[in-house]
N, C-alpha and C positions, 0 to 999 in steps of 0.2 A: 584617618590621616592626621598627622601631627607635624607642624613645621619643625619642631625640635628633632624629630626623627628624620625628616627630610634633610636637615642640615647635617646630622650625624652620618646619614647615608652618603651625602656628598663628600664629607670628610674621608670616609672609607675609600671612595672612588679616587679622590686626590692622592691618598697614600698609595693606592694600587698603581696609578699612572706614574708616579715618581719611581716606584719600584720597578716597573716595566722598563723605564728609561735606563735604570742602573744595570739592567740585564741585556741590553742591546749592544752588539759589537760596535765600537766607535767608528768603524769603517762603513757601517750601514747607515749612512746619513739620510737616506730616504725614509727609513723607519723612524729614526730619531726625530727628524723634522715633523713627520706625521703625528707621532705620539706627543711631542712637545707642543705642536700646534693645537692639538685637542686639549691638552692639559692647560696651556696658557689661556686659551679662550674660556675654558671651564672655570678657572680661578677668577677671571674677571667677571664673568656672569654670576658666579656664586656670590662674590663680594657685593656686587651691585644689587642682587636680589635680597641679600641680608639687609643692606642699607635702606632699601625701599620698603620692605615688608616686616622684617624681624625687629630691628633696632628701634624704630619709632614706637612700636607697641611695647617693647621691653621698657622703654623710657617711661611709659604711662603706667605700667603694671609692676615693674620690678622694684626690688629693694636693695640689690647688691648682694651677690651670693659668694660664699667661700672666700677666696682671696681677692675679691674685686678691688680694683684700684681705688684707694681711699675709702673703701667699704660702702660705696654708693653705686646706684645704677648709672648715675651720670659719669662717674669715674670709669666704671666698667665699659660703658659705651664709648666714651672718648678714647680709651685705650684700644678698643676694637677698631675704631675708625683709623687711628694712627697705624695699627697693625696692617690694615688693608692698604693704606698708602705705602708702607714699607714693602709690602708684597707686590704692589703694582710696580714700584721702582725696581725690585729684584727681578721681576718678570721682564721688564723693559731692558735690563742690563744683559740678559741672556742674548739678545739680538746683536749685541756688540761683538760677538765671537762667532767664529766659523763653527758650524755644527760638527760635532764629533771630536773637536779638539779638547785638550786638557782644560783650557780656559773655559770652554763652553760647559763642560761637565762641572767645573767648579762653580760657575754662575748658576747652573741648574741646582747644584747642591745648596748654594746659598738661598735660593728661592725655597727649596725644601725646608731648610732650617727655619726661615722666617715664617713659612706657612705652618710648620709643625708647632712652633711656639704659640702662634696665634690660636690654632685649633685646640690645643691643650687648655689654654686659658678660657676660650669660649665654652668649651665643654664643661669646665668646672664652674664657670661664672654665669654667663648669659643664659645658656641652655638650662642649667639648674634653676636659676632665678625664674625663668619663664615657666618651667614645669610647675614650680611651687606657687606661682602667682597668677597665671593666666588660665582661664577656663578651657576645658576640652573643646568647646565650640569655637572659641577664639583661635585656638591652636589649629583647628581644622580649617577654618575660614582663611587664615593666613597661609596654610599649607597649599590650598588651592591656588591662591594668587602667586605664591612662590614657585610652584610647579609650572604654572602657566607661563610666568616670566622666563624661567629657564628654558622651557620648551620653545618658546617663541624666539629666543635669542641664542639658540644652540650653537651658532657659528661665532658668537662673541658679541661684546659691546665695546664701545669706546671707553678705555680705562681713564678715569678722571679722579685724581686725588681730591680729597675733601678736607677742609679745615675742621679738625675734630671739635674744637670749642664752638664754632659756628653751628656744626651739625647738632651738638647737644642742645645748644640754645634754641635752635629751630624746632627740635622734636621733643624737648623736655617739658 
């Protein structure tokens, strides 16, 4: 088991859930609410799990990979935490609209855009950096913690934005 693979698997599931929402009839608000409820909880839990288990170790072992912000692991991590905050805000914005309306779908679409940009960067940067610099044993140990946290919090966590600079300072 490898935390980088668990994160990639989560990314695939997030993409799948966004795709499902796109294919549900706007009048089927029960289905839309159910799938969005699952997806929004999953996005929050996933971000929190990364912030607890992945990024602190990336800060200790990483170098900054590919197009990392300013070429450093600190920049890479700060950017990821900023992205998580933007995603939390985009998820929260969906609740301002009536399920199934054009405005609701647009808000869900904006959350999808924010999430997709973040996942692409993370896959090129943090995950690559960690595979190159963390041992298989470390990646396994973190995967167990990551999977346990997600399973324990399957119904969601309280979404809390974090100060990216303070996060990097604390974990760097």
